[in-house]
N, C-alpha and C positions, 0 to 999 in steps of 0.2 A: 682362440676359437673363432671360427668364422661366424658371423651373425647376419648373413644375408637374409633380408626380410622378404616375405612373400604373402601377398593376398591379392587375388585376381580382381580386375575390374573389367571383365570381358565385355559386358554390354551395359551401358549406362542405365537404361530404364529397368532392365531385368534386375540389376543389382539393387536398385531402389526398392523393388518389390521384395527381393530376398531380405534386404535389411529390415523391412517393415515387420518381418516375422519375429524380430527380437523383442517386440513390444508386448510381451505377454502380460506381465504384471510387475510393476516396479514401485512399491510403496516406500515411504520413508522408513528407515530403520535406524535405531540408535542402540543396538545391542552392546552391552558391555561384557557379555559372556560368550564371545565368538569362539567357535570350536574349529580347530585345524584338523582336517582329515588328510589321509594319504592314499593315493592311487599309484601303484608301481607298474611301470612298463617292463615286462620281461620279454624274452625271446618268444614266448608262447602267447603273449597278449597282455591284457590289463588285469591286475589283481588289486581290488575287485573290479569287475566290469559293470557293476550296478551299485549305486550309492545313493542314499537318501540323506539330505542335510537340511539345515534350517537357513532361511534367508539371512545373508550376512556372514555365513560361515566361509572358511577358506579351505580350498583343496590344493594340496601339494602334489604335483606330479613328479615322481622320481624315476629316473632312467636307470634301470638295472639290466637293460638289454646289452647286447654286444655291439650295437651300432648307434647311430643318431636316432633321436625321437623328437617328434613335433606335435604336441597336443593342440587340438583345435576343434571348434564346433562344426557340425554339419552345415551345409552340404560340402562334400569334397568336389573340387578344390577351392571353392570360393570362401567357405567358412562364414557365410553371411547370415545364417540363422541366428547367431549370437556373436556379432563381429568382435566384441571385446574379448571373448573367450577364444584366444588364439595367441600362442607363444610368439609367433612371427619370427621364429628362428629355430634351427635344429639344435637340440640339446645333446651334447656328447654323453657317453656312458658315465654314470656316476654323478651327474648333475641333476638339478631339479628346477621347476618353475611353479610358482604359486599364483592362484587366482581366487579372488573373493567374489562370490556370486551375489549380485545385487538385484536379480530378477527372478521371481518365482516361476516355476514351470518344470517340465521334463526336458532336459537338454541332452541331445545325443551328441557324441563326440567321437573322434577317431585319431589315429596317428597319421598325420599328413604325409609322412614319408613311407608309410606302408598301410594304406587306408583300409585294408581288409580287416584290420584290428579296430574294434569299436567298443563303445559302452554308452551308458546312460546315467546321468546325474539328475535326481529329482530334488528340486529346491522347493521346500514348502514354507508357507507363511500363514499366519493366523487369518482365517476367513477365506482362504483359497483352497478349493477342493482339488484333489489329486487327479480327477478325470474330467477336467473341463473340456477336453478335446474329444469326448466320446464319439460324437457323430457330426461335428461341426465343420462340414466341408467348406462353408462360406468364409471361415476364419483363416487367413494366411498363416497365423501362428500355429495352426494345427496340421498343416499339410504334411510336413516331414514326419510327424509322429503317427498320423493316421495311415500314411502310405507304408511305413515300416511295419506297423501293427498288422495291416492287412496282408502283407507279403508273408509274414511269419505264420499267421493263423489261417489264411484262406488261399494262399498261393499266388502265382504270377497272373493267371487269368483275371482273378478278382481285382488284383492290384492295377492291371492295365485298364480294366473297366472303370475303376475309380479315377484314374488319370484322364481317361477320355471324357468322363463326366465333368471333371474340373475344367478341362480344356474347352468344352462346349459351353459351359455356363459362366465361366469366370475369365474375362479378358486379361486380368492381371496374371493369371496362371499361364496363359498362352506365352507370355514373355519368358517364362522360366521352365517351360515344359521339357525342353531338351535337357536342361540341367537335372531335372527330377528323373527323367528316364535314364540318364547317365548314372544317377545314384541308385536307381532300382537295379540296374545291371550289376553294380558293385555289390549291393545287398544280396542279389540272387546268387552270386558266386559264393558268398558266405553261407547261404542256406543250402544250395544244391551242388556246389562244387562243379565238377566237370560234366555232371549229368543234368544240366538245366533243360527243361522242356522248351521246345521252340514252337512258335506260331507266328502267323502274319501280323498279329497285333504288335509285335516287337518293333515294327517299322515306325511306330508312332513317334512323332516329334523328331523327325530326321534320324531315326534309328540310334538315338543316344544310348539305348540299352547296351548295344554291343561294345561301345567305347568303354563304358564303366565296367562291364563284365570282364573284358580282357585286362583291365587294370587289376581286378581281383585275381585273375588267372595267373598273372606274373608275380604275385606276391610270394616270395620265397622260392621261386623256380625260374629256370631258364629253359623250360620245356618247349622249345620252338617247334619241334615236330608235332607235339600234341596240339599246339595252337593252330598250326596249319591244318591238321586233321579236323579240328573243331570248325574252322572256317569252311572246309570242304563239306562238312555235314550241313552247315548253315546254307550253303549254296544248293546242295542236293535237296534239302527239305523245303526251302523257301524260294529258290531261284526262279521257279516257273511263273510265280506271280509277283515276285519282287527281285528283279534282275540285279539290283545293286546290293542285295543282302550280303553276298560274299565279299564284295568290295568294302562295305561298311565294317565287316568283321576284320578285314585287314587294316582298316583305319584304327580299329580297336587295338590290334597288335602294336601299332605305333604308339598308342597311348600307354599301353602296359609296359613295353620295353623301355620307353623313355623314363617313366616314373621309377622303374627299377634301377636303371643306370644312375639317375640323379641321386637316389638314396644311398648309393655306394660311392659317390664321387664328391664328398664335401669340399675337397680342395679346389674343385672347379666350379663351385656354385655361383661365382660371379663372372663366369666366362661362357657365354652362350655358344660360341663356336666350338669350344672344346667339349662341352656337354653334348653337343649334337653328333659328334663323330661316331660313337659306338652305335647308337640307335639307328642312324642313317645307314651305316654299314650293314646292320642286321636287316633293315628293310630291303636293301638291295639283294640280299640272299633269299629272304622269304617270299618276296613278290615274284610271281611267275609271269605276270603281264605288266605292261607299262602302267595300266590303270591301278592295279594292286599296289605297285611300288609307289605311285604318286600318292595314293590315299594313305599309305603308311608314312611316307615322308611328311605329308601334311599334318598328320597327328603328332609327329615329333615336334614340329614347330608350334603347333597348338599348345602342347604342354609347356614348351619353353617360354612361350609368350606369357602364359599364366604364371610360370615360375618367376619371370623377370618383372612382373607388372608393378611391383612396389619400388623398383629401382628408380622410378621417377620422383620419389619423395624429396622435396626440397629443390628440385631442379626444373620441374615443369614438364608437361606431357609432350611438348614438341621435341625437346631434347631426348626424351625417353624413346619416342618413335624413331627419331633419327638414329639413335644408337642401335636399335633393333635392326633397322635397315642396313646398317653397316655389316651385320652378320650375314645378311642375304648377299651383299656385294662380294663377300669373301668366298661364297660358294662357287666352285669351279664347274659343277655339273648342272646343266640347264634344268633338269627335272627337279633337282633339289632346290635350286634357286627360285623356280616358279612356285614351289610349295612354300618356301620361306616367305616370299613376298605376299602370297595369298593369305597366310595366317597372320603375318605381322601388320597387314594393311589396316586392320581395325584399330590398331594402336593410335592411328592418326586422329581417332575420334575420342580417345580417352580424355576425360576432364571437361567435356562439353556435352550437356544433355541433348539427346536427339531432338527433343521437342523445340530446341532453339536454333537448330542448324538451318541457316538460310543459304549458305554457299558451300560447295564442295571444297575440300582442302586443295591447296596448290601442290600438286605432286612433285613439281620441280624442287620444292623445298626439302623433299625427303629422299628422292631417288637420284642416284648418280647419273650424270649425262651418258655414261657408258651403257647403262642398263635401261635408260628411259624409253627409247623407241620400242624396244621389244616387250618390256614388262609393264609400262604405264597402263595400257588398257586392262590388263589382268588385275592390277592393283585397284584400278577404279571400280572394276566389277566386284571385287571382294569387299571393298569399303561400302559400296552401295547395297550389298547383301545385308550388312548390319543395319543400314538405314531402312531398308524395306522390312526387315524382320521386326524391328522395334517400332518404326514409324507407322506401320500399317495399323497398329493398335492405338497410337497416340496422336496421329496427325491426319490432316486431309490429304488423300492420295495425290491431288493436283499439286500440292506443295512439294511432294517428293519428286515429281517429274521436273518441276521448276529448278530444284536443287541440281539435278543432273545437267540441266541446260546451262548452268554456270560454269561447267567444265569446258575445256577447249574442245573444238568440234570432233576431233578424232576419238575422244573418250566418251562422248555422250551416249552412244548406243551401248557401249559396254556398261556404262552406269545404269541405264534402263534395264538391261538384262539382269544386272545384279539386284536391282529393286524387285523384279519379279521373282527371282530366286529367294529373296528374303521373305516376300509375301507367302510363297509356297512353304518355306521353312516353318512359318508361324501359323499355318492353317490348322483349323480344328479337325478332329478325327472324322467328322461328318461333312466336311466342306467339299471334298473331292474337286478341288480347283476352282470353286465358285468365286471366291474373293479375287483370285488372280485373274480370272476371266473378266470380271467386272472392271478390274484395273486396266486391262488391255483395251477394253471397249470404251473407255472414257473419251468423250468428244474432244478433250484438250490434247489427246495423244496424236503426235504427228504420224504420218503413214509409215515412215521408216522405223519409228519407235514401235508402232503396233506390230509390224512384221517381226521384229526382234522379240517382242513380248510374247507373241503366240508361239514362236519357235521354242522359247524356253519352256513354256507350258507343255508343249508336245513332247519334248525331250524328257521332262519330268514324268509325264504320264507313262512313257515307254519304259522308264527305269524303275519306278517304285509302285506302280498300280497294277491291280488285277486286270484281266481282259475286260471284265464288265465295267470297271471304273475307267479304264482307258477309252472305251467306246463312249462312255458318258461325257468325258472331257472333249473328245474329238467332235462329237455331234453338236457341241455347243460353240465350236469355233467356226466362224464364217468360212464357207467352202474355199474361197480364194486364198485363205491363209493356211489351209491344211497342207501339211507335208506328206507326200505320198508314202514316204518311208515309214511313217509312224501312224498315219491316219487313213490309209487306203481302204481299210475294212469298214470304216465307221458309217458309211452310207449304205452298206449292204444289209 
């Protein structure tokens, strides 16, 4: 049996925040009457999908389905709400995995290989009330439970309002907002199926909703035509004010088809190149434009990076990143190669907290000489997006600029552009570019860096903002930096 392990470490600071939610309640317990409970994974889901146990009890997860099964805590795919609650391997039909719960609380879980199937285990302990998370938005331990409860009882609009409130009031949540929107999309498919209501609020946190929703969509189906029809609907209903809506939906298709293919190819779980062949071929078919295909390709490698992220155990993160980049070097198509390098670039940061980074990585250590000249700026920009996304919350912006200046000259502007993209990625719902504009206006920014910085902001405004928001952004950019293609109307 293959026992390829998987637990993502996509962004250092965000993972630390997610891991903190595991600390609900962990008293000492010395029970001698431990009870063993059983949850069965069938082709239809979990039986039972809700279970109440005592602290220190054991739950046995038995696979009675026709395929592999991987029990793990939320969120998908990080499993960081309760990190120890993760089998870290796919279980073949007829096998089981057991876990002893040493923390009280309500723990949501899912099948990592088919995440539309989920459940909840309530672990009670003497003196701990069952509804400690009733309204406590300030407590990271409660975010997952409250968001799920709100979606079920009040619907999507109320759920997105809660996320916007968290994002505006809690810097720590900003670091993981995209992951939560991703999970909301997955949950929304469970609740609404193919009839999910659409609104502009779904663009929040870089439109993670559509990525998770399409993962749910492809659970148990290869309805490619239906997926394209859904993305067409997204573009029709949201495209006037959110021009990237349809493209983000195609990125979601890449997420969904890749997870589906992975679940059906256990013999290739240790081979990134082989795993990528079918989903990339599907992306080439479903994408009608270069942009749609690229976004779909990018999602394929995003999922594979997460899938592979524990391959570094015992070998070090540098070797892990180099091995991922070897997959990119094998790609013969330039569009797929660029998507691969973009998504795998963040692996160069794994194992090093963003708050301690003083120098950018030496790309020569990761990228082959054949690909370096063409793809190094692209890789630098992607890596810096991670730095900007997490560093804007945890670091002085001046320090981030200085990190980019440690790169060789031809990569520095690409790095700065990536920083700004990361800042925009992490912005609050009510920010409308404010933090990114302040970043571009820092007195320490060189003129060439400032021009690149404002260019990124204007492109972002044209892609994801309403006309009113776009005008708000453009009028706050000094006139000499305004691009007439995007901001010609702003002074009128």
